[in-house]
N, C-alpha and C positions, 0 to 999 in steps of 0.2 A: 503492500500500499505506498503511495507516495505520501510525504511526511509534511504536512502544512507548516508552513514558517511564518514567524514574526518577525518583522524590521528590530534590528539588534537593540535600537532604545526607543522602545515605545513612548511617545509622548501623548498628548492629550488626546483621547481617542475621536476622530472626527465626527462620528454619531453622537459623542457627547457634546461635541461643538455644537451641532444641529439642534442638541435638545434643548442645550442655554441659548441659542438663538430664539429657539420656539417661547421657551420662558420670556424671555426679553421682550419679545412681539406681544406677547401677554399681557406684560407690565404696560409697555407702550400703550396699546390698543386693544384694553380687553372687550371681548364680546358682552354686549350689554342688550338689554330687551329681546325683539324678535331676532337679533343677530346669536344671543346667547340661546335662546332656544333651539336655532337652526344649528349652531355649534354642537349643542347637547345632545339632540338627535341623530347628527352626522357621526360624533365620536360612540353614541350607544349603535352604530350600524357599523363602524370601523372596527369595534371590541368583536362583534358576531363573525366580523368577516375573518378578524386572525385568528379567532378561535375554530370557524370551520376550516381554515387553511391548514392549522396545525393538526387537527384531527385528520384531515386528508393527506397530510406526508405522514405521518405517523404510519407505522405498520406494527401493529400489537402483535401479530405472528413471529415476525422477527425479535420484537422486545422478549417476548414468550419463550424464544428460543435460547435466551440466556440464562435463564432459570438454573441451567445445570453448575452456575457459578454463584448460587444464590446467597452464599454468606456474605462475599462482597457487596452485592446488592442492597442486601439488608444492612449493612453497615453504613451505606452511603445514605439511604433512607433514614438510617438513624441520626446520620449526623445533620442530615437536612431538614428534618421534621421533628426532631427530639432534642438534639443536643442544642442546635442553633436557636429553638424557642426557650430554652431553660437558660442560656446566656443572654438572651435578650431581656427576660425577666430580671435577672439579676443586675444588667445593666439599667433598665429601667426604675431599678427601686434605688440606684446612686444617681439617677438624673435628674429629680424633682428641681433641684437647687441650680441644674445647668442649663435644662432644657425647658422649653414650652411644653405645653400637653400635646400639641399637633405633634411635635418634632418627636415627642416620646412614643407616640402612637403610631410615628412613621418609623422610629427606630426598631420597634416590636414588629411591625408588618414586615419590614426587611428580612428578620428571621424566620419570617413564615413562608416564604413565597419559594417556588422548586429549584433546582440546580440548573445551571446552563447546560447546553447541549455542545453547540461549535467550539466554543473556547475551552471547553474541558477535554476536548478531543482534541485540538489544536495543540494545548500545554503539555497533555500526557504523550502526546507522537514526540514533540520536540525533545521532552525528557526521557523518552526512550521506553515508555510505560506499556501498560495492556490497553491498547488503542481499541479493540473490541470490547473489552469491559468497561471503556469510559462512554463508548455509544450505548451499550445495553443501562447503564446506570443511569447517564441522562435520559434516555426515553422513559425510564421505570419512572424518574421523579418527575418529567413532565405529566406524565399517565396521574399520579397520585397526587399531583400539585392540583389538578381542576377540582378536585373534591376538598383534600387535606387544607389548602389554603384558606379557601373560605370559613372552612368550619371550624380551625383554629382560630382566625379573627373573630369569629364571632364569639367562642369563648375566651380567648384570651384578651380582646381588646373589650369586650361588652356592649356598652351603650352608645359608644365612640363610633360604632360600625353597625348600628341597628341591631346587636344581637342575633335571636333566633325569629325575629319576627317574620310574618309571612309575607310581607313584602320583599324582605331581602332575600328570603330562599326564594320567592320568585323570580328576582332580578337575577341570582346566580344562575337559575335552571336555563333562562330565558337567554341569557347574554353569553353563559360562558357554556355549561354543559350541553345543552341541547344543540347549539351551533357544531361543537366537537363531535358530539355522536353523530351527526348529519354527515360531517365530512368524513366520520370513520365509515358510516354506512356506502357514502359515495366514492369511496377511494379506489374501489375496484374500476370506476371508469374515468374519473377524473386524475388518477396518480399519473398516468404518463403526460399529460396535460401539464399538469404541475412540474415534472421532472423536466421536461421539455423547456419550459420558460420559468427556469429557477431563479435566474439572474432577475427578472422583471417582475416576477411576484416578489423579490427580496425589495424592492423599491416600495410596493405596495404594502408588505408587513412595515417599513421604517415610515413611510408614510402616514400609514393608519395611525401608528403610536405617537408621532409628532401631533398627529390633529386629539388625539386624547391628551396628550399634553398641554395644548394650547386651551380645549375646553375647560380642563380640571385648573390650571393657573389663571385662566379668566375670571372663574368664578370665585377663585380664591381671592383675587384683585378685587372683586366687586363686593365681597363680604370685609374685607380689610384685614384678613390674616396675615400678609406680611409684617404688620406691624410688631408679629412677634418673635422676628427673626434680626437678631443682632448679630454684628461681626465676633463677640464674645459666644454666644451659644453657637453657632457657625464654627467656631474653632473648636468647642466643645463637641459637638456632634462628631467631627473629623478625629478629633483622640479616643473619642468612645468607640467608634468604627475600627479604626487602628488596633486598637485594643482587642476586639471582636474578631476580626480577621488573623491578628499574629495568634490568638489562643485556638482558632479553629485549624491553621496549619499547622501547630504544634501536636495538637491532638491527633488530626488526620494522619499523621505523619507516624509518630510515636505509638498510638494506640493502636493502629494497623499491625506495627510489629509487635507488639504484645499480644495481639491476636493469631499470629501466626502468618502473616500473609508475604508473600515473596518480594523483594524490590519493586517489579514493574506492577505489583497489583496495589503496592502500596503508593507507588506513583498514581494511579489511578483514582484512588479513593481519596488523596489529598486533593487532586484540582477538581473533581466530580462532587467532594464533600464538603469543599471550602467556600465555594461560590455560589450565588444568586442571580435568578435571571430576571434582566431589565424588560426585556420582552413580554415574559408572562406578568411581572409585578405589575408595570404599568396599568394594562387594562383592568386587570383584577381590582387594583387600588381604586378606579375610577367610578366600578360599580359598587365598590365595599363602604368606600369615603364621602362620596358626591362631591359637595362644594369644599369639603375638607381635603379632598386630594392632592391638592397641590403641594401642602407641605406634608403630607403623608409620604408621597414619592421622592422629596427632596433625598433622605436618607440613603435611598435605594440607587438614586442617580450616582450619588457620590460614592457610595462603596462599590458600584459597577466600575468606575474608572481606578479607583484603588485596587482592587483586586486586578484587574487588567495588568497594571504596571508591575505590582509585585510578583505575580505569578510569572510574568515573562520574564524576570530576573531568575527568578526559582527555578522554573523549566530549563533554563540554559546551566545552573549551574547542577542542575540534576544529569543533565548529559554529558557533563564535562566531569562526573566523579570519578576520579582516577582509581579508586580500591577498588582491587581484583577480586576481594571475596565476594563484591556485589554481583559479580557476572555469574555466580553459579547459584544465584537463588531461583529456586522453583517457580516457572510462572503457570498459572493454572490458565488450562484452553478455554475458550468460549465459541459457542458456535453461531453468536450472533452476527450476521451478516455488517461489512462494516460501509457498505457503498452508498447508504440510504440513511442519511441525518434527518430529523424530523424538525421539530421546531426550532429556530431561530433560538441561538443562545445567547444572544447578547443582552 
């Protein structure tokens, strides 16, 4: 398999620049009145389209083929949906004097979204890890996140996302789960088209997310939530996220070793288990937080860029590790095909 590569020095991700530009546009020209209604409706349609495409791209059969390496996948899922939330709750307990309530909610929400797919594969490949395992682990995480992320948000964030109200569950079903299941049902007929037009549809994905961001941040501007952000609180947020990423990178690496995984599996676990998906998290936040989504997704946007920069350096260090004993580590075989990657992992 051809190994994807990243630049030797990873500057600010161009897509993050586009996101920041969209935030700036919403700050200067927020949608109001009829324009806000139209932007909200367009964002709702964009979220449904995103999850339809996720479902149509993701081969559940290929993901299930990877169950032979179930210990690795359960480890990644535990890191993503168990350890991350526990750490998020711990950091939130320290945050009341540092962050506003909206930023606290955003920091905890960051810990609830699924792992990435594409960047996990890229970094695992660069570090000479178990790439098929990273593909399967990302696919499992994406599938689980459709259900687990909204449920965990309802439980841990309570009234800040509407709890278990009928309205919130209906929104989740109509905007996230139903389009995803429809995409899965139609995959047999539309999968080939999506594969042939992968590049073009990538722009559709990103454009849809930018629309969601504009609608969310516009709503935030109109209700004045940005008054809660100060340079001091922004710095505190970045410090807490740096601690979170450091702890997860250490736990996934050394914890996987204690569980008896070989080096290549440890690499896959570290990169799949320590990262969060911007593409999945943004539309979910727009459904769950409504007008508060602007501040709720800010921690995720910052964490996304931080994880890319840190993991790019770490992956190259793993690839250049000179210790000869590491080459003898056992690598478990995984039958999950590697040629099809499902959702965008950004």
